[in-house]
PAFIPA-518437 format. One line per 4 residues: number of its first residue (from 1); for each residue x, y, z of N, C-alpha, C. Coordinates in Angstrom, 1 decimal, padded with zeros to 4 digits, always signed. Example, Ala and Ser with C-alpha at 12.3 -4.5 7.8 and 13.67 -1.06 7.14 Angstrom:
% residues 2
1	+013.2/-005.7/+007.8/+012.3/-004.5/+007.8/+013.2/-003.3/+007.8 | +012.8/-002.2/+007.1/+013.7/-001.1/+007.1/+012.9/+000.0/+007.9
//
This chain:
% residues 111
1	+088.6/+136.1/+107.8/+088.9/+135.6/+109.2/+090.4/+135.5/+109.3 | +090.9/+135.9/+110.5/+092.3/+135.6/+110.7/+092.6/+134.2/+111.2 | +093.8/+133.9/+111.5/+094.1/+132.5/+111.9/+093.4/+132.1/+113.1 | +093.4/+132.9/+114.1/+092.7/+132.6/+115.4/+091.2/+132.4/+115.2
5	+090.6/+133.2/+114.4/+089.2/+133.1/+114.2/+088.9/+131.9/+113.4 | +089.7/+131.5/+112.4/+089.5/+130.3/+111.6/+089.6/+129.0/+112.5 | +090.6/+129.0/+113.4/+090.7/+127.9/+114.3/+089.5/+127.8/+115.2 | +089.0/+128.9/+115.7/+087.8/+128.9/+116.6/+086.6/+128.4/+115.8
9	+086.5/+128.8/+114.5/+085.3/+128.4/+113.7/+085.4/+126.9/+113.5 | +086.6/+126.4/+113.2/+086.7/+124.9/+112.9/+086.4/+124.2/+114.2 | +086.9/+124.7/+115.3/+086.7/+124.0/+116.6/+085.2/+123.9/+116.9 | +084.4/+125.1/+116.7/+083.0/+125.1/+116.9/+082.3/+124.1/+116.0
13	+082.6/+124.1/+114.7/+081.9/+123.3/+113.7/+082.2/+121.8/+114.0 | +083.4/+121.5/+114.4/+083.8/+120.0/+114.6/+083.3/+119.5/+116.0 | +082.9/+120.3/+116.9/+082.5/+119.9/+118.2/+081.6/+118.7/+118.2 | +080.6/+118.6/+117.4/+079.7/+117.4/+117.4/+080.4/+116.1/+117.0
17	+081.5/+116.2/+116.3/+082.3/+115.1/+115.9/+083.4/+114.7/+117.0 | +084.0/+115.8/+117.5/+085.1/+115.6/+118.5/+085.9/+116.8/+118.6 | +086.8/+116.9/+119.7/+087.6/+118.0/+119.8/+088.8/+118.0/+118.9 | +089.2/+119.2/+118.4/+090.3/+119.3/+117.5/+091.5/+119.7/+118.3
21	+092.7/+119.5/+117.8/+093.9/+120.0/+118.4/+094.7/+120.7/+117.2 | +095.6/+121.6/+117.6/+096.4/+122.3/+116.6/+097.9/+122.2/+117.0 | +098.7/+122.4/+116.0/+100.1/+122.4/+116.2/+100.7/+123.5/+115.2 | +101.6/+124.3/+115.6/+102.2/+125.3/+114.7/+103.0/+124.6/+113.6
25	+102.8/+125.1/+112.4/+103.7/+124.7/+111.2/+104.3/+125.9/+110.6 | +105.1/+125.8/+109.7/+105.8/+126.9/+109.2/+104.9/+128.0/+108.6 | +103.8/+127.6/+108.0/+102.9/+128.5/+107.3/+101.7/+128.9/+108.2 | +101.5/+128.3/+109.3/+100.3/+128.6/+110.1/+100.1/+127.5/+111.2
29	+098.9/+126.8/+111.1/+098.5/+125.8/+112.1/+098.0/+124.6/+111.4 | +098.5/+123.4/+111.9/+098.0/+122.2/+111.4/+096.8/+121.8/+112.4 | +095.8/+121.2/+111.8/+094.5/+120.9/+112.6/+094.3/+119.4/+112.5 | +094.2/+118.8/+113.7/+094.0/+117.4/+113.9/+092.7/+117.0/+114.6
33	+092.1/+115.9/+114.3/+091.0/+115.3/+114.9/+091.3/+113.8/+115.1 | +091.2/+113.3/+116.3/+091.5/+111.9/+116.6/+092.9/+111.6/+116.1 | +093.8/+112.5/+116.2/+095.2/+112.2/+115.8/+095.5/+112.3/+114.3 | +094.4/+112.6/+113.6/+094.6/+112.6/+112.1/+094.7/+114.1/+111.6
37	+095.7/+114.4/+110.9/+095.9/+115.7/+110.3/+094.9/+115.8/+109.1 | +093.9/+116.7/+109.2/+092.9/+116.8/+108.2/+092.8/+118.2/+107.5 | +093.5/+119.2/+108.1/+093.4/+120.5/+107.6/+094.5/+121.4/+108.2 | +094.6/+122.5/+107.6/+095.6/+123.5/+108.1/+095.1/+124.9/+107.8
41	+095.6/+125.9/+108.6/+095.3/+127.3/+108.3/+096.6/+127.9/+107.9 | +096.6/+128.5/+106.7/+097.8/+129.1/+106.2/+097.4/+130.4/+105.4 | +098.1/+131.5/+105.6/+097.7/+132.7/+104.9/+096.3/+133.1/+105.1 | +095.8/+133.0/+106.4/+094.5/+133.3/+106.8/+093.4/+132.6/+105.9
45	+093.7/+131.4/+105.5/+092.8/+130.6/+104.7/+092.8/+129.2/+105.2 | +091.7/+128.5/+105.1/+091.5/+127.1/+105.5/+091.8/+126.2/+104.4 | +092.6/+125.2/+104.6/+093.0/+124.2/+103.6/+092.7/+122.8/+104.1 | +092.1/+121.9/+103.3/+091.8/+120.6/+103.7/+092.7/+119.6/+103.0
49	+093.0/+118.5/+103.8/+093.9/+117.5/+103.2/+093.3/+116.8/+102.0 | +094.1/+116.5/+101.0/+093.5/+115.8/+099.8/+094.5/+114.7/+099.4 | +094.0/+113.9/+098.5/+094.9/+112.9/+097.9/+094.3/+112.5/+096.5 | +094.9/+111.6/+095.9/+094.5/+111.2/+094.5/+093.0/+110.7/+094.5
53	+092.6/+110.1/+095.6/+091.2/+109.5/+095.7/+090.2/+110.6/+095.8 | +090.5/+111.8/+096.4/+089.5/+112.8/+096.6/+089.7/+114.0/+095.7 | +090.7/+114.0/+094.8/+091.0/+115.2/+094.0/+089.8/+115.6/+093.1 | +089.1/+114.7/+092.6/+088.0/+115.0/+091.7/+086.9/+115.8/+092.4
57	+086.7/+115.4/+093.7/+085.7/+116.2/+094.5/+086.1/+117.6/+094.7 | +087.4/+117.8/+095.0/+087.9/+119.2/+095.2/+087.9/+119.9/+093.9 | +088.2/+119.3/+092.8/+088.2/+119.9/+091.5/+086.8/+120.4/+091.2 | +085.8/+119.6/+091.4/+084.4/+119.9/+091.2/+083.9/+121.1/+092.0
61	+084.5/+121.3/+093.2/+084.2/+122.4/+094.1/+085.0/+123.7/+093.7 | +085.9/+123.5/+092.8/+086.7/+124.7/+092.4/+087.8/+125.1/+093.3 | +088.2/+124.1/+094.2/+089.2/+124.4/+095.2/+090.6/+124.4/+094.6 | +091.4/+125.4/+095.1/+092.8/+125.6/+094.6/+093.7/+124.8/+095.4
65	+094.9/+124.5/+094.8/+095.9/+123.8/+095.5/+096.7/+124.7/+096.4 | +097.2/+124.2/+097.6/+098.1/+125.0/+098.4/+099.5/+124.9/+097.8 | +100.1/+126.0/+097.5/+101.4/+126.0/+096.9/+102.5/+126.2/+097.9 | +103.5/+125.4/+097.9/+104.7/+125.5/+098.8/+105.9/+125.9/+098.0
69	+107.0/+126.0/+098.7/+108.3/+126.3/+098.0/+109.3/+125.3/+098.4 | +110.0/+124.7/+097.4/+111.1/+123.8/+097.7/+112.3/+124.6/+098.1 | +113.3/+123.8/+098.6/+114.6/+124.5/+099.0/+115.2/+125.2/+097.9 | +115.1/+124.8/+096.7/+115.7/+125.4/+095.5/+114.9/+126.6/+095.1
73	+113.8/+126.9/+095.7/+113.0/+128.1/+095.4/+111.8/+127.8/+094.4 | +111.8/+126.6/+093.9/+110.7/+126.3/+092.9/+109.4/+126.0/+093.7 | +108.3/+126.1/+093.0/+107.0/+125.9/+093.6/+106.7/+124.4/+093.6 | +105.9/+124.0/+094.6/+105.4/+122.6/+094.7/+104.0/+122.6/+095.2
77	+103.2/+121.6/+094.8/+101.9/+121.5/+095.2/+101.9/+120.7/+096.5 | +101.3/+121.2/+097.6/+101.1/+120.5/+098.8/+099.8/+119.8/+098.8 | +099.6/+118.7/+099.6/+098.4/+117.9/+099.5/+097.2/+118.5/+100.3 | +097.0/+119.8/+100.0/+095.9/+120.5/+100.6/+095.1/+121.3/+099.5
81	+093.8/+121.4/+099.7/+093.0/+122.2/+098.8/+092.2/+123.2/+099.6 | +092.0/+124.4/+098.9/+091.3/+125.5/+099.6/+089.8/+125.1/+100.0 | +089.4/+125.6/+101.1/+088.0/+125.3/+101.6/+087.1/+126.1/+100.7 | +086.0/+125.4/+100.2/+085.0/+126.1/+099.5/+084.4/+127.2/+100.4
85	+083.9/+128.3/+099.8/+083.3/+129.4/+100.5/+082.3/+129.0/+101.5 | +081.5/+128.0/+101.2/+080.4/+127.5/+102.1/+080.9/+127.0/+103.4 | +082.2/+126.6/+103.5/+082.8/+126.0/+104.7/+083.0/+127.2/+105.7 | +083.1/+128.4/+105.3/+083.3/+129.5/+106.1/+082.1/+130.1/+106.8
89	+080.9/+129.7/+106.3/+079.7/+130.2/+106.8/+078.6/+129.2/+107.3 | +078.8/+128.0/+107.0/+077.8/+127.0/+107.3/+078.4/+125.8/+108.0 | +078.0/+125.5/+109.2/+078.6/+124.5/+110.0/+078.5/+123.1/+109.3 | +077.4/+122.8/+108.8/+077.2/+121.5/+108.1/+078.1/+121.4/+106.9
93	+078.3/+122.4/+106.2/+079.2/+122.4/+105.0/+080.6/+122.3/+105.5 | +081.0/+122.9/+106.6/+082.3/+122.8/+107.1/+082.6/+121.4/+107.5 | +081.7/+120.7/+108.2/+081.8/+119.3/+108.5/+081.9/+118.4/+107.3 | +081.1/+118.7/+106.3/+081.1/+117.9/+105.1/+082.5/+117.9/+104.5
97	+083.1/+119.1/+104.3/+084.4/+119.2/+103.7/+085.5/+118.7/+104.7 | +085.3/+118.9/+106.0/+086.3/+118.3/+106.9/+086.3/+116.8/+106.9 | +085.2/+116.2/+106.6/+085.1/+114.7/+106.5/+085.9/+114.3/+105.3 | +085.9/+115.0/+104.2/+086.8/+114.7/+103.1/+088.2/+114.8/+103.5
101	+088.6/+115.8/+104.2/+090.0/+116.0/+104.7/+090.4/+114.9/+105.6 | +089.4/+114.5/+106.5/+089.7/+113.4/+107.4/+090.0/+112.1/+106.7 | +089.2/+111.8/+105.7/+089.3/+110.5/+104.9/+090.7/+110.5/+104.2 | +091.1/+111.6/+103.6/+092.4/+111.7/+103.0/+093.5/+111.6/+104.0
105	+093.3/+112.2/+105.2/+094.3/+112.1/+106.3/+094.5/+110.7/+106.8 | +093.4/+110.0/+106.9/+093.4/+108.6/+107.4/+094.1/+107.7/+106.4 | +093.9/+107.9/+105.1/+094.5/+107.1/+104.1/+096.0/+107.4/+104.1 | +096.4/+108.7/+104.3/+097.8/+109.0/+104.3/+098.5/+108.4/+105.5
109	+097.8/+108.3/+106.6/+098.4/+107.8/+107.9/+098.6/+106.3/+107.7 | +097.9/+105.6/+106.9/+098.0/+104.2/+106.7/+099.3/+103.9/+105.9 | +099.7/+104.8/+105.0/+100.9/+104.6/+104.2/+102.2/+104.9/+104.9
//
C-alpha cells in the first residue's frame, strides 16, 4: 500500500474507536487519535509508537525499529516499531496493535 492507502486503511479500522487526524512529518505522515500520536506512515510502511513498557510485545511480534538519521549522519532508533503483517489485512488486528501504540503515546504525552 502507498501512503494514501495506508492512511485510508487506518482511518477505516479506527472508525469504531474514533476519528484519526494526520500531520505531515519529514518521512511521511503522523497519525493521531484523540490528540495522541500513536503511529506514523513512513516509507510506505505503518509504524506504531513504542516505549520501554511495550518493547517486549513488539519484540515477540518480530517488529523492526524505525531507523532515523541524526544531524551527523549516524543512525538512531526512533520510538516506533513496524506493524505486524496482520495489521495490514485484519481490522481487529489493526486496532489491537493501534491500542499498543495509543498506550505508548499516552505515556509519552504524560512525560
